[in-house]
N, C-alpha and C positions, 0 to 999 in steps of 0.2 A: 323390307321393314317398317313398322309405323314409325310417326313421328316421335311418340313415347319413349319407345324403347332406344331408338339413335338418341333422345334427349339424354336417358338414363346412362348410356354408354360412355357419352360425350362428358357428361357431367362427374362420373365416377374416373374417367380417365384424369379429365383436369386436377380432380379431387388428388389421386394418387400420385401426379408428378409434383406437384405443390407441396403435398406432404414431403417427398423427397426433397425437395430445395430449401424446405424449411428446417430439414435436419441437417444441411450444411450450414450450421451456424457461424462457424468460423469465415465463411467465404462471404454470406452475404450482409452480417453485420445484424444488430439488433434491430434497428428500423425496418428493415425491409422484412425480417424474420418475423416481427409483429404483425405487419402489414398482411405477410403471407398466411399467417396463423388465423387472421380475422376472415380471411377469404375461404379457407379450410373449414373453419367453422361454419358458415353460411352454407357452403357445398355439401356438408356432412348432414346440417340442416333439412335440405331439401333430399338428400338421398334417403334419409329416414321417413319424410314426408312421403317420397314416391314409394317406399316400400313399408307403409304403414298397415297395410293388410297380413303383411307377414306375422306380426306381432300378434295379430288377431287370432291367427292361425295355429299358434304354438304350439296349443294343449289338443288340438283338432286332429283327426286322423291318424294313420299308422305310424308309429316310431321306430323305422329301423335304424341301422348303424348309422348310415350316412347322414338320417336327418338328426339324429342325436347329438351327433357330431359337428352337424352345421349349427343347429341352435345354440352348443354351449359356445362354439368358436365366435360366434356372430354375438351373443351377450358379452363373452368375455372382451371384444373389440370395442362395444358398446361401452363397458365401464372403462376400459381402457382411455378411450378417446375422451368421455366425459371428464375423467381423472385429468387427463393432459390439458385439457383447454381450459377448467376451471383454475387449476395451478398456474397456466401460461398467464390469464388474465391479472391472478392476484401477485405476480411478480414481474409483471408489466411496467415497464419502463417511460415508455413514450407514448402508445397510444390509450392506457388506463393508469396514468402517473397519480391519481388523485384519490387511489386506492391505497389507505395507511397498511402495509405491513412491516413491523419490526424486525423479526427475524424471519427472512424468508428461504433459509438454506433447506429446510425442510420440504418445502414448496419446488424448490428448485431440483430437488433429488427426484421427486414423485413425478415432474415434469418430464425428466430427462429419462427416465428410467420407463415411464408408462409409453414416451415416444419410441423407443427401442424396441419394446413388447408389440406395440400397437403396430410398427413396421412388418414384424415378423408374423402376427395374426393377421393382418392385412393381405400379406402375400397367402397364406392358407386360405384364407377366405376366397381370395381370387382363384385360388388353384380347385375349390369345391366347385366353383362355377364356371370352372374354364370351358367344361364343354357347352353349357349355354351361350357364353362370350363367341366362340369360335363358329358354332351354329348360327347367331346373329350375324356374325362378320360374313360369314358366306351367303346368307340371302341378301345383304347390303351389297355385296360386291358379283353379285349372280352368279357363284360357283356353286353348282347343284352337282355336278358329277366327282367321282371318286378318282383318284389318280396314284398307283402306288408308287410312281417318282414323286410325285409330290408331298407323298406321306412319307419317304424315307428321306426325303432332303429336310423336310420340317423335324423329323426325330434326329437327323444329326445335328442338325442346329440347334435344337433342344439340349442334345449332349455337350455340345461345344459351349452354350451358356450356362450350365450347371457346373461344367469344369472351370471354367474362368470364374463363377460365382464363389465356388468353393476356393479358388486362389483371392479372391476379393475379402470373402470373410475371414481367413486367416490372417491375409496382411492389414486388413482393417480392425482386427481384434474384435469382431462382432460379439464372439461369446463373451468376452470380458465386460464388454459395454452393457449387456444384459443383466449381469450380475453386479458390476462394480460403478457406482458411480464418482466420477473425477471432477471434482468442484473447480478444476482449473480449465477444464473440458479438453477434447480429444482434437489435438491440432496435426495438420499434415500440409502438404504441398499441392495437394489435388486442386484443378481447377474444377469450374462446375460441371462441365461436359464430363469430365475423368469421373467426377463424384456421381454423377447420375447413371453412368454406365457402369460402374463397380456397383451401386446399390440395386440398380435393376437387375443385375445380373445374380445379386444376391437372392433378391426376389423369385429370380427362375427357379433358384432350386426349392423353394418352398412351393413353388405353383406347379412345376412339373413334378416333384416330389408326392404332392397329395393329390393331383389329377391322376396319374398312372397307377399308385396305390389304390385309389378306389374303383379305378377300372378292374384292377387284380381281384379286389375282393368282391367286385359284381359278377365275375368271371366264375370264382367259385360257389358265389352264391347259386349261380346258374346251374353249375354242374350238381351243385347237392338237391335241387326240385326234383330231378328226376327218380334219384334213390329214395328221397320222402314218399313219392308218390308209390312206387315200387312196393316199399313197405307198407304203406295204407292199403293198397290191394291186398299183398298177401294175409 
């Protein structure tokens, strides 16, 4: 793996973890929340700079289902992140207190709602690129052979993560948080580690679901190609 790809993976991994920690507002407190938010903003700018060629190629080439889905989700994630960060700066109390905002309730609502939606979209975004991520990790670790035992083990692990993620999603009322804004915040007694485990497992639902759904679609498309060829020859 070249240094540029390694840097991208580290940048995205750190950004993902910090975004999760930033969501634990009731644990970190406002000052740490804002500091982490500024770091995430910098990492997000770096992420988009490293992937600037992707924006130039949006209208080029063939647009199949996978690519259209990827473009749509990437643009949604971009919009959600921009809205979240702009509103976060406007309602800042510690880092940007000099910005005068009289009625910040609407900005707080947008900030919170886009954070939760961004969390879900980010997980689907990772799921779309999961195959590339796995191949990069394989090259980095020197694992090039295939192993049936390793494959089965990883799939069992994925099922366990998804199962725990479903439990955490219901327990944490994730569906409610996506559609209902609570001005008093969502409180519980979780530690930071428990919070990260729960939310990483929730991400696992969308990462695994997206990854295996795309694999299923690709297999169906491959099965249809021979039938199309036979029809053309006939």
